[in-house]
Phi, psi and omega in degrees: 000323179298324179300319181296312183290326174295320181295320178299314179300321180291320179299317180293317181297324181267358178054050175267155175268134184202169176228144175259131181244128183228130173284119184253347179200143174223153173222134179074205183278123178221150183293329179229158185253179180304136179095351177295140188231152177211139175253135175241125177272167185304327182274004178094357177296142186240139174236122183087187183204146172246013175138351178074188175064204181294328177302306183295320177302315179298313181295326176298315180296317179293325178297320178297325176291319181293324175301323180286317185280328183080009182253124180290152179217154174244136183237136177239126187234143161264114191297324182281313183286328183272326188229006180057032177273131189292340181294330165075004179278193177236147182217142175248129182238125175260128182237127176223145177293143175288123183274117176273142176292149174298145184244129177247121176248121181247126173261116182110118186255035182278199186300316181295315180302313185299318176292318182300313184288330176298319177285317188292334182295340177279358182241030171061038171267137163277124194243133172234136178240133181243125174200132186270351188293135181295129177078003185298331184257008186300324184266005179281108182274344186290145175249008186277347189247155168266121183249121180248110185265066180217156173296147190309319183299320177287337182277338185308315181297342181272355185255143176239119180260139176207186185282011172239022182256131176245129184243127174240125185250118182208055184286177183275357183222133183301323182295325178291320178305317180294314182297314180293320178299319178300318180288308186293330181291345179263359182264159176285119178206165177279323185203139174224131179217157182232130170293118184195153168286167180296324178295313179295320179299315181295324180293313181297315182297314181300314182293320179297326178284313183295324179277002177060031173284319177230155170287165178301319180297319179293316180296320181287341179285341179280127182278112177219124356291153184269135174121161176281148182293116176198155181286110182236143174230309181283153177304322180295325179288320177296319179300321179294320177301315179295312179300321177301320178292319178299316180295321178302313178294316183301323184267001176281137181279000000 
């Protein structure tokens, strides 16, 4: 059982797609009993067991489908009639996708970022902040965040993008905003936005397209200016505007 829970923690940390399979009911003779668990990864790799043989093979295949659809399912089997297993009992297996937390990646650890991540941690985001400036994180007392003190190009290999990833770009230099937007705009993510004036946003978008860093569709998918429309002046106010937009996207079906 410890192996299963350790594996779940690792799967979440590495943002892998997987499904948890649990035997919820048995009747008669069965190879495993109620509570037996198995994890199936997207590639079909298995951790744990719910009984082996054709039963397990079938559940692995169904689990891979469930990982894609995201919809949990319950299966009820007669081991003899369905799989020609001599033990002959019945078993019910519940399969659900492993739910990964939404991920927020912020490029730039300045005042707006600091307020944003302080608020966002209350909304179940796993948060990573990237900033190369020396000492930028020295006064950060929080342990809830992953802080990467590297220039963005060196940080890219440490980041994993997926359809639950939200990216906010607010570096200390306009040229970095453009470079990071070009990279993140080509990655798989739920949302990417850049703190920018309308003039700066138009310039970044135009250059990314003209320089063939991004397609027009990719460039237009980046939200610039970032945040819900409201009158903001203080960093804390801008952060609320940004978080409001993230929540809006997060809660859309």
